[in-house]
N, C-alpha and C positions, 0 to 999 in steps of 0.2 A: 811242560811249563809254557812253551810257545802257544800251544793250543788253548790253554786256559787264558793266557794274555790276549790271544786273538778273540776268544769268546767274550772276554770282558770288554775289549775295545768295541766289538760289534754291539754288545749290550748297551754300552755307554753311548755309542753313536745312535742307536735306535731310540734310547731315552731322550737324547738331545733332539732328534728329529720329531719325536712324539711331542716333546715339550714345545718345540717351535710350531708344530701344527696346532697344538692346543692354544698357544698364544695368538696365532693367526685367527683361529676359529673364535676365540673370546673377543678379539678386536672386531671381527666382523659382526658378531652377535651384539656387541656394545654399540657399534655404528648403526646396525639395523634397529636396535631398541631406541636409540636417540632419534633416528629418522621417523620411527613410528610415533614417538612422543611429539615431535615437531608437527607431523601431519595431524595428530589428534588435536593439538592446540589450534592449528589452522582451521580444522573442521569446526571446532567449538566456536572459534571466532566468527566464522562464516555463518554458522547457525544462529549465533547471537545477533549478528548484523541482519540476517533474514527476519528474525522475530521483530527486531526494532523497526525494520522497513515495513513489515506487515502492519505493525501497530500504527506507525505514522500514516500508512495508506488508509487504514480504517478511520483514523481521526480526521484526515483530510476529506475522506468520503462523507463522513457524518457532517462535517462543516459545510461541504458543498450542498448536501441534501437540505440542510437547515436553511442555507442561503437561498436555495431554489424555492423552498416552501415559502419563505418570506417574500420573494419576488412574485410568486404566483398569488399570494394573498394580497399583495399591493395591487397587482393587476386586476384582481377580482374587485377590490374596493374601488379602483379608478373606473372600471367598467360600470359598476353599479351606480357610482356618482354621475357619470356621463349619461347613463340610461335614464336616471331619475331627472337629470337636468333637461334632457331632450324631451321626455314625456311632459314635464312641466311647461316647457316652451310650446310644445304641440298643443297642450291643453289650453294655454293662454291664447294661442293663435285661433284655436277653434272657438273659444269663448268670444273673442273679438269678432270673428266672422259671424257667429250667431247673433251677437248684439247688433252688429252692423246690418245684418239681414233683417232683424226685427225692426230696427230703426228705419230701414228703407221701406219695409212693408207698412210700418206705421205712418210714414210720411205719405205714401201713396194712398193710403186709406183715408187720410184726413183732407185730402185735396178735393 
């Protein structure tokens, strides 16, 4: 009888130890699962932020390119206007010099 009681006590003790070990293992597995889920949420949040930042960067880049193109077009227009103005002024000055020269030659020839 003592042997049977001892065997039962050992069996009960081993079952308690096994149950405690299982509870510990389940708690660790649960904690690991929760940590994994938290890390997954963080990763997805960072990925979303990265996509949003990339999109904003592309939009800003397109805006800057558009602004640059407008500035270049304005500079080309200004350059063309100034060039035309200078050529017109030069042409007027040449015409005035030619007319003055003709008038001068004409006055010398009539004397």
